[in-house]
C-alpha positions as CSV (number, residue, x, y, z in Angstrom):
1,M,-51.7,28.2,70.4
2,T,-50.3,25.4,72.5
3,H,-48.4,22.6,70.7
4,T,-48.3,19.1,71.9
5,P,-45.1,16.9,71.8
6,T,-46.8,15.1,68.9
7,D,-47.1,18.4,66.9
8,F,-43.4,19.1,67.3
9,T,-42.5,15.5,66.4
10,M,-44.6,15.8,63.2
11,Q,-42.9,19.1,62.3
12,V,-39.4,17.6,62.8
13,M,-40.3,14.5,60.8
14,A,-41.9,16.5,58.0
15,A,-38.8,18.6,57.7
16,A,-36.6,15.4,57.8
17,N,-38.7,13.7,55.1
18,A,-38.5,16.9,52.9
19,G,-34.7,17.2,53.6
20,R,-35.1,20.7,55.1
21,F,-32.4,20.8,57.7
22,S,-33.0,24.3,58.9
23,D,-36.7,23.7,59.4
24,G,-35.9,20.6,61.4
25,L,-33.5,22.5,63.7
26,Q,-36.1,25.4,64.2
27,A,-38.8,22.9,65.1
28,A,-36.5,21.2,67.6
29,A,-35.6,24.7,69.1
30,R,-39.2,25.6,69.5
31,M,-39.8,22.2,71.1
32,K,-37.0,22.8,73.7
33,A,-38.3,26.4,74.3
34,A,-41.7,24.8,75.2
35,R,-39.7,22.7,77.7
36,I,-40.5,19.5,75.8
37,I,-37.5,17.1,75.7
38,P,-37.0,15.5,72.2
39,D,-37.1,11.8,72.1
40,A,-34.8,9.3,70.4
41,P,-36.7,9.3,67.0
42,I,-36.4,13.1,66.8
43,Y,-32.6,13.1,67.6
44,D,-32.2,10.3,65.0
45,A,-34.1,12.3,62.4
46,L,-32.0,15.5,63.2
47,I,-28.6,13.7,63.0
48,N,-29.7,12.0,59.8
49,L,-30.5,15.4,58.3
50,A,-27.1,16.7,59.4
51,A,-25.4,13.8,57.7
52,R,-27.4,14.3,54.5
53,H,-26.3,17.9,54.5
54,R,-22.7,17.1,55.4
55,S,-23.0,19.3,58.5
56,W,-20.4,17.5,60.5
57,L,-20.3,20.1,63.3
58,F,-24.1,20.0,63.8
59,A,-24.0,16.2,63.9
60,W,-21.6,16.4,66.9
61,A,-23.7,19.1,68.6
62,I,-26.9,17.0,68.2
63,L,-25.1,13.9,69.6
64,D,-23.9,16.0,72.6
65,D,-27.4,17.4,73.2
66,M,-28.8,13.8,72.9
67,L,-26.4,12.6,75.6
68,K,-27.3,15.5,77.9
69,A,-30.9,14.6,77.5
70,G,-30.0,11.1,78.8
71,I,-30.8,9.3,75.6
72,P,-28.2,6.6,74.8
73,P,-27.0,6.4,71.2
74,I,-27.8,3.4,69.0
75,P,-25.9,2.0,66.0
76,A,-28.0,4.2,63.6
77,T,-26.8,7.3,65.5
78,F,-23.2,6.5,64.8
79,A,-23.9,5.5,61.2
80,H,-25.3,9.0,60.7
81,L,-22.5,10.7,62.7
82,I,-19.8,8.9,60.7
83,N,-21.6,9.7,57.4
84,A,-21.6,13.4,58.3
85,Q,-17.7,13.3,58.5
86,R,-17.2,12.1,55.0
87,D,-15.8,15.4,53.8
88,R,-13.6,16.0,56.9
89,P,-10.1,14.9,57.6
90,F,-9.4,11.3,58.6
91,T,-9.1,12.2,62.3
92,N,-12.8,13.1,62.4
93,L,-13.7,9.5,61.4
94,W,-11.4,8.0,64.1
95,T,-12.9,10.3,66.7
96,A,-16.4,9.1,65.9
97,L,-15.2,5.5,65.9
98,Q,-13.6,6.0,69.3
99,Q,-16.8,7.5,70.6
100,M,-18.7,4.5,69.3
101,D,-16.3,2.2,71.0
102,N,-16.8,4.0,74.3
103,F,-20.5,3.1,74.1
104,G,-19.7,-0.5,73.3
105,I,-21.4,-0.4,70.0
106,N,-20.0,-2.8,67.3
107,P,-20.2,-1.9,63.6
108,N,-23.1,-3.2,61.6
109,G,-23.9,-2.9,57.9
110,P,-25.0,0.8,57.8
111,I,-22.0,1.8,60.0
112,Y,-19.6,0.0,57.7
113,T,-21.2,1.7,54.8
114,A,-20.7,5.1,56.4
115,I,-17.0,4.3,57.2
116,I,-16.4,3.1,53.6
117,N,-18.0,6.3,52.2
118,C,-15.5,8.3,54.3
119,L,-12.6,6.2,53.1
120,V,-13.7,6.2,49.5
121,G,-14.1,10.0,49.7
122,E,-10.4,10.2,50.7
123,G,-9.3,7.7,48.0
124,N,-8.1,5.4,50.7
125,V,-8.6,2.1,48.8
126,E,-6.5,0.0,51.2
127,M,-8.5,0.8,54.3
128,A,-11.8,0.6,52.4
129,I,-10.9,-2.9,51.3
130,Q,-9.9,-3.8,54.8
131,C,-13.4,-2.8,55.9
132,V,-14.9,-5.2,53.4
133,F,-12.7,-8.0,54.7
134,S,-13.7,-7.2,58.3
135,M,-17.3,-7.4,57.3
136,K,-16.7,-10.8,55.6
137,K,-15.1,-12.2,58.7
138,Q,-18.1,-11.1,60.8
139,G,-20.5,-12.5,58.2
140,I,-21.9,-9.1,57.3
141,V,-22.9,-8.7,53.7
142,P,-21.9,-5.2,52.4
143,E,-24.7,-2.9,51.5
144,L,-25.0,-2.1,47.8
145,A,-23.8,1.5,48.2
146,A,-20.6,0.3,50.0
147,A,-19.9,-2.5,47.6
148,Q,-20.4,-0.2,44.6
149,A,-18.1,2.5,46.1
150,V,-15.3,0.1,46.9
151,V,-15.4,-1.8,43.6
152,T,-15.4,1.5,41.6
153,L,-12.5,3.0,43.7
154,A,-10.4,-0.2,43.4
155,A,-11.0,-0.2,39.6
156,D,-10.2,3.5,39.3
157,C,-7.0,3.0,41.3
158,G,-5.8,0.3,38.9
159,Y,-6.5,-2.7,41.1
160,S,-8.4,-4.4,38.3
161,R,-8.3,-8.0,39.6
162,L,-9.2,-7.0,43.1
163,A,-12.1,-4.9,41.9
164,I,-13.5,-7.9,39.9
165,E,-13.0,-10.3,42.8
166,L,-14.9,-7.8,45.1
167,A,-17.7,-7.4,42.6
168,T,-18.0,-11.2,42.2
169,Y,-18.0,-11.8,45.9
170,F,-20.7,-9.2,46.5
171,E,-23.0,-10.6,43.8
172,D,-22.4,-14.1,45.0
173,T,-23.4,-13.3,48.6
174,S,-26.0,-10.6,48.1
175,V,-29.5,-10.8,46.6
176,R,-28.7,-7.5,44.8
177,Q,-26.6,-6.8,41.8
178,L,-24.1,-4.0,41.3
179,D,-25.0,-1.0,39.2
180,N,-23.8,-1.2,35.5
181,S,-21.3,1.5,36.2
182,A,-19.3,-0.7,38.5
183,W,-18.8,-3.4,35.9
184,M,-18.0,-0.8,33.3
185,A,-15.3,0.6,35.7
186,C,-13.9,-2.9,36.1
187,L,-13.8,-3.4,32.3
188,Y,-12.1,-0.1,31.6
189,S,-9.6,-0.7,34.5
190,S,-8.7,-4.1,33.1
191,A,-8.3,-2.9,29.6
192,R,-6.3,0.2,30.7
193,N,-3.9,-2.1,32.6
194,L,-3.7,-4.7,29.8
195,Y,-5.2,-7.3,32.2
196,I,-6.6,-9.7,29.6
197,E,-8.2,-12.1,32.2
198,G,-10.2,-9.2,33.5
199,V,-11.3,-8.1,30.1
200,M,-12.4,-11.6,29.2
201,T,-14.5,-11.6,32.4
202,C,-16.0,-8.2,32.1
203,W,-16.5,-7.8,28.4
204,P,-19.2,-10.5,28.0
205,R,-20.7,-9.4,31.3
206,V,-21.1,-5.8,30.2
207,V,-22.0,-6.4,26.5
208,N,-23.9,-9.6,26.5
209,E,-25.5,-9.8,30.0
210,L,-26.0,-6.2,30.8
211,N,-26.6,-5.2,27.2
212,L,-24.5,-2.1,27.5
213,V,-22.6,-0.4,24.6
214,P,-19.2,0.9,25.9
215,N,-18.0,4.2,24.6
216,E,-15.3,4.5,22.0
217,G,-12.6,5.0,24.6
218,V,-13.4,1.8,26.5
219,C,-13.7,-0.1,23.2
220,L,-10.3,1.1,22.0
221,A,-8.7,0.1,25.4
222,V,-10.2,-3.3,25.2
223,L,-9.2,-3.7,21.5
224,D,-5.6,-2.8,22.4
225,T,-5.5,-5.3,25.2
226,A,-7.0,-8.0,23.0
227,A,-4.4,-7.3,20.3
228,R,-1.5,-7.4,22.7
229,H,-2.6,-10.7,24.2
230,G,-3.7,-12.4,21.0
231,S,-7.4,-12.6,21.7
232,P,-9.1,-12.2,18.3
233,D,-12.5,-13.2,19.6
234,I,-12.6,-10.2,21.9
235,A,-11.1,-8.0,19.2
236,T,-13.7,-9.1,16.6
237,D,-16.6,-8.4,19.1
238,V,-15.2,-5.0,19.9
239,I,-15.3,-4.1,16.2
240,R,-18.9,-5.2,16.1
241,V,-19.8,-3.1,19.1
242,L,-18.0,-0.1,17.6
243,K,-20.4,-0.3,14.7
244,L,-23.4,-0.5,17.0
245,A,-22.1,2.6,18.8
246,G,-22.1,4.5,15.6
247,V,-18.3,4.7,15.5
248,E,-16.9,4.7,11.9
249,W,-14.4,1.9,11.4
250,Q,-10.8,3.0,11.0
251,E,-7.6,1.3,9.8
252,F,-6.2,1.1,13.3
253,H,-9.3,-0.9,14.4
254,F,-8.5,-3.7,11.9
255,A,-4.7,-3.4,12.5
256,A,-5.4,-4.4,16.1
257,L,-7.5,-7.3,15.0
258,I,-4.7,-8.4,12.7
259,E,-2.3,-8.2,15.5
260,A,-4.6,-10.4,17.7
261,F,-4.8,-13.0,14.9
262,C,-1.0,-13.0,14.4
263,R,-0.3,-13.3,18.1
264,N,-2.8,-16.2,18.3
265,D,-1.1,-18.0,15.4
266,Q,-4.0,-17.4,13.0
267,L,-2.1,-16.0,10.1
268,K,-4.7,-17.1,7.5
269,E,-7.4,-15.1,9.3
270,A,-5.0,-12.1,9.5
271,L,-4.5,-12.2,5.7
272,I,-8.2,-12.5,5.1
273,T,-8.9,-9.5,7.3
274,L,-7.0,-7.4,4.8
275,A,-9.6,-8.1,2.1
276,I,-12.4,-7.5,4.6
277,M,-10.9,-4.1,5.3
278,R,-10.9,-3.1,1.6
279,T,-14.4,-4.5,1.2
280,S,-15.5,-2.2,4.1
281,G,-14.0,0.8,2.3
282,I,-10.9,1.0,4.5
283,L,-7.5,1.0,2.8
284,P,-4.7,-0.8,4.6
285,A,-1.8,1.4,5.5
286,E,1.9,0.4,5.5
287,T,1.7,-0.4,9.2
288,T,-1.4,-2.5,8.9
289,T,0.6,-5.6,7.8
290,S,3.5,-5.0,10.2
291,F,2.6,-7.9,12.5
292,I,2.0,-10.2,9.5
293,F,5.5,-9.2,8.3
294,D,6.9,-10.1,11.8
295,C,5.3,-13.5,11.6
296,I,6.7,-14.5,8.2
297,N,10.2,-12.9,8.2
298,D,11.9,-15.4,10.6
299,D,13.1,-17.7,7.9
300,V,12.3,-19.2,4.5
301,N,10.1,-21.9,6.0
302,S,7.9,-19.2,7.6
303,L,7.6,-17.5,4.3
304,D,6.8,-20.8,2.5
305,S,4.0,-21.4,5.0
306,A,2.6,-18.0,4.4
307,W,2.6,-18.5,0.7
308,S,0.7,-21.8,1.1
309,L,-1.9,-19.9,3.1
310,I,-2.2,-17.3,0.3
311,D,-2.8,-20.1,-2.2
312,E,-5.5,-21.6,0.1
313,I,-7.2,-18.2,0.4
314,Y,-7.2,-17.6,-3.3
315,V,-8.5,-21.1,-4.2
316,S,-11.3,-20.9,-1.5
317,K,-12.2,-17.4,-2.7
318,S,-12.1,-16.2,0.9
319,G,-10.8,-12.9,-0.2
320,L,-7.2,-12.2,-1.2
321,D,-5.9,-8.7,-1.0
322,I,-2.9,-7.2,-2.7
323,E,-1.4,-6.4,0.7
324,A,-1.0,-10.1,1.4
325,L,1.3,-10.4,-1.7
326,K,3.1,-7.2,-0.9
327,V,4.0,-8.3,2.6
328,A,5.3,-11.6,1.1
329,V,7.5,-9.5,-1.2
330,H,8.6,-7.4,1.7
331,A,9.6,-10.4,3.8
332,S,11.5,-11.9,0.9
333,I,13.5,-8.7,0.5
334,F,14.1,-8.7,4.3
335,L,15.5,-12.2,4.1
336,G,17.8,-11.2,1.2
337,D,16.0,-13.4,-1.3
338,L,15.5,-11.0,-4.1
339,Q,14.9,-13.8,-6.6
340,R,11.9,-15.0,-4.5
341,A,10.6,-11.4,-4.3
342,V,10.7,-11.0,-8.1
343,G,9.0,-14.4,-8.5
344,I,6.1,-13.2,-6.2
345,Y,6.0,-10.0,-8.2
346,K,5.6,-11.9,-11.5
347,A,3.0,-14.1,-9.9
348,F,0.6,-11.2,-9.1
349,S,-1.4,-11.8,-12.3
350,N,-1.9,-15.4,-11.3
351,Y,-4.0,-14.1,-8.4
352,E,-5.9,-11.6,-10.6
353,L,-4.0,-8.7,-9.0
354,A,-1.6,-6.1,-10.3
355,P,1.5,-4.6,-8.5
356,D,1.1,-1.0,-7.4
357,L,3.6,1.7,-6.8
358,A,4.5,0.5,-3.3
359,T,5.3,-2.9,-4.7
360,F,7.8,-1.5,-7.2
361,N,9.4,0.7,-4.5
362,M,9.9,-2.3,-2.2
363,L,11.5,-4.2,-5.1
364,L,13.8,-1.3,-5.8
365,Q,14.9,-1.4,-2.2
366,G,15.8,-5.1,-2.8
367,C,17.8,-4.1,-5.8
368,I,19.8,-1.6,-3.7
369,G,20.6,-4.3,-1.3
370,A,21.7,-6.6,-4.1
371,Q,23.3,-3.8,-6.1
372,H,21.3,-5.1,-9.1
373,R,21.0,-2.1,-11.4
374,E,19.8,-4.0,-14.4
375,L,16.7,-5.3,-12.5
376,G,16.0,-1.8,-11.3
377,D,15.9,-0.6,-14.9
378,L,13.5,-3.5,-15.8
379,L,11.3,-2.6,-12.9
380,L,11.1,1.0,-14.1
381,A,10.2,-0.2,-17.6
382,D,7.4,-2.3,-16.1
383,M,6.2,0.7,-14.2
384,K,6.1,2.7,-17.4
385,E,4.2,0.0,-19.2
386,A,1.7,-0.3,-16.3
387,K,1.3,3.6,-16.4
388,I,2.4,3.9,-12.8
389,K,4.0,7.3,-12.2
390,P,7.1,7.3,-10.0
391,N,6.9,9.2,-6.7
392,E,9.6,10.9,-4.6
393,E,10.5,7.5,-3.0
394,T,11.0,5.9,-6.4
395,Y,13.4,8.6,-7.6
396,R,15.3,8.4,-4.3
397,K,15.7,4.7,-4.5
398,M,16.9,4.8,-8.1
399,I,19.5,7.4,-7.2
400,H,20.7,5.2,-4.3
401,L,20.7,2.2,-6.7
402,C,22.8,4.0,-9.2
403,L,25.3,5.0,-6.5
404,T,25.9,1.3,-5.7
405,Q,27.6,1.0,-9.2
406,E,31.1,2.0,-10.3
407,V,29.5,4.0,-13.1
408,Y,27.0,6.2,-11.4
409,E,26.3,8.9,-13.9
410,D,22.6,8.1,-14.0
411,A,22.4,9.1,-10.3
412,F,22.6,12.7,-11.5
413,Y,20.1,12.0,-14.3
414,Y,17.5,10.8,-11.8
415,L,18.3,13.7,-9.5
416,E,17.3,16.0,-12.3
417,E,14.3,13.9,-13.1
418,M,13.2,14.1,-9.5
419,K,13.4,17.9,-9.5
420,A,11.6,18.1,-12.9
421,A,8.8,16.0,-11.4
422,G,8.3,18.7,-8.7
423,Y,10.0,16.9,-5.8
424,I,12.6,18.5,-3.6
425,P,15.4,16.0,-3.1
426,P,15.7,15.1,0.6
427,R,18.9,15.7,2.5
428,T,19.8,12.0,2.5
429,V,20.0,12.0,-1.3
430,Y,22.4,14.9,-1.4
431,E,24.5,13.4,1.4
432,T,24.8,10.1,-0.4
433,L,25.8,11.8,-3.6
434,V,28.5,13.9,-1.8
435,D,29.8,10.7,0.0
436,K,30.1,8.9,-3.3
437,C,31.8,11.8,-5.0
438,A,34.2,12.1,-2.1
439,S,35.0,8.4,-2.1
440,V,36.2,8.5,-5.8
441,G,37.5,12.1,-5.9
442,D,34.7,13.4,-8.0
443,V,34.7,17.3,-7.9
444,R,31.0,17.3,-8.7
445,G,30.6,16.9,-5.0
446,D,31.1,20.7,-4.8
447,L,28.1,21.2,-7.1
448,V,26.0,19.0,-4.9
449,L,27.0,20.9,-1.8
450,Q,26.2,24.1,-3.5
451,E,22.8,22.7,-4.5
452,M,22.2,21.6,-0.9
453,R,22.8,25.2,0.3
454,E,20.3,26.5,-2.3
455,C,17.7,24.0,-0.9
456,G,18.3,25.4,2.6
457,Y,20.1,22.4,4.0
458,R,22.8,23.1,6.6
459,L,26.2,21.5,5.7
460,D,28.2,19.6,8.3
461,N,31.9,20.3,8.6
462,T,32.9,16.8,7.7
463,R,31.4,16.7,4.2
464,T,32.7,20.3,3.5
465,Q,36.2,19.2,4.4
466,M,35.9,16.1,2.2
467,S,35.0,18.3,-0.7
468,R,37.9,20.7,-0.1
469,G,40.2,17.7,0.0
470,N,39.0,16.7,-3.4
471,R,40.0,20.1,-4.9
472,H,43.5,19.9,-3.4
473,T,44.2,16.3,-4.5
474,G,42.7,16.7,-7.9
475,G,39.6,14.7,-8.7
476,K,37.6,13.2,-11.4
477,R,35.9,15.5,-13.9
């Protein structure tokens, strides 16, 4: 059966349309065996197939055969040839560009896209961006694939601002829009690099305009950036989106929101957030109020301002949480104003709140600083009346408080109480006891050292020598 040139052309084109590279080559070989010279469309289809299959060597061979047949290459030929080199070393790309220059062909949109694909494949973000700027100078609008690749690569490499500028430039000059993944990459890159301006540009674009729900990792990165830069609006919206994504709210989500409020001088909103947390079934941790504490511990005036806000919140019934009062107690103790701390403690009932164990432990720490043993005893009595059971920290602080006095016998009493309650005294308690005994020549330091050994604590030479010195000099019994 004799085949006409049209038959062979149809076979090659059918193979090209179906993406069957081997069938296309076989049809071309049968065509040449029949002494029929392939025309430009057939060579274009074959080199396009080679590019799609990343067959860079076949692409060069097809070009050579094309030139031998006397068919001059066109820009599409080099677009396919360059695209076939995208997995090869950079030198292959330059060779193709040199060959293109030899034929006097200037890059167009598809050629630039092929070049950019090669550069992006190698992670060469600088050269890829250079190509985009070359296109801009020539008035060539990047193709969607090229723009998408460069924007994503720039974002992944940490060039958040540049990625957003490239994305904005493309969408301003093209009738097409970037894929959602490109804007999501810009958002994550901005958040990862703490670039708040980028976050404020990309977050509403991704969430409001594109109606996307970022995953938890992206949300947490955005939340961290919003917290660090004092952007509570973004932080609040992230918490909303986390709920939409089915992510259960956690303490650290609200801690970031509180940080954003504090950095934006919105202390009242930060205090109200504590109540919102508890209403949502999330208990604030010790670290939740750390930024509130930093805001109000500068001086007495800062603390007074915070207390006024607490009054406003209570009167307006906006939601006053016990943590708001506790952080005020903490700040008072930090400023050395134990009297104010006790005043706040006594005012808990005025706000329909009751002090908890953590409140008493903070006040005991203030007693240690002021060496106020009598107040410590009163606090313990209040704990007992409120039926609040001491914990390991309570006993530890009472021991330290007793050791601030000249008469410190009760320190040993609370040590025994601590052990009776099932707590193993920490090393610091024993060390403080040994130091106190050594300072006054109390030979009971030897007993403390012995007990430390029994608890498995290693003894340092200094304290052992101090204890031996007591035995030689004669100490208190």
